N, C-alpha and C positions, 0 to 999 in steps of 0.2 A: 387321269393323268385325262387331261379336256385334249381329245382331238378337235382341232378342228379341219375342217374345207379351208387346206391350199396347204397345210404345215408341209414339212419336211417333215417326213420319218426312215427311220434307222431295224429294216427289219434282224430279227437276228437270232438264234438260240443261244445264245452263250459262249460257244463253243469253236466255233465259223466262220467265216468271211460276212462283213454285214453285204443288205443291198441297200439304199439306199431308193426313197419313190415319195411319190409326191400322195396326199389324203384324199380322195375323192368324195367322200361319203363317209359316214360313223351309224348307226347303231345299237343300240340292247337289245339285244335276245334272251330265249330265258334258256337257263343255268339249267344243275341236275335236277333229282326232287332234292329239298335241305338244303337248295346254296340258290343265294343269290343270280342274277345277272349279270353276264358278260356282257361292255362294249365289245363289237364289231367295228375292222376300220373296213374300207376298198380302198384299196392302192395303188393306184402306176406309178411301178417300180420305171429309173431312170438307167436305169445301167443292165447288161448282160444278165439275163438268168438261169439258173438250171431248167434241168427240162422238165426235174420236182416241183419246183416251184413255179407256179406261173403270179402273173397283175388279176386278182381277185381279194376278195372279202380274206381279214384274220384276224386274229384277237386281239386282243388292245399288250397282253404281256405278251409279247415277242415284239412291240415294236420302241421303240422308241425315239420319242420327236427330239429333232436340230433344229435346235437358236439357235445360225446362219454365223450373226458375228460376232454376237458373245463365244460360238465353242470355237472359230478361225482361231479368235485372241486367245484361249484355251491355251489352243495345239499353238499357236505361235510363243505361245510365254512358253510354256514346255520346251516345244527348242531349242530358243534361246541360250536359256538354262543351261538343254543338258550339250550341247558346246564351247559349251564356257570351263563344263566340265570333265569335259572329254580337253581340252583347254592345257589343265591344270598337271 
């Protein structure tokens, strides 16, 4: 994924709660020997964080880029469909 400064992202490890933030910077960092470099993203979070998670640099594999209007449309569509199903 190509992260750009100003992108809205969701940080999560898959099973826990997600945290929203904004990309401040990106950079490539060396990986382990015999593996490609990793893209790292500096994030300013916009929601309260637990003590073990602070603003800073995160590897791209824990971030999802959120495309605001498109995501809101998809969520609204799913919510409408859910209400239709509940009404049956």
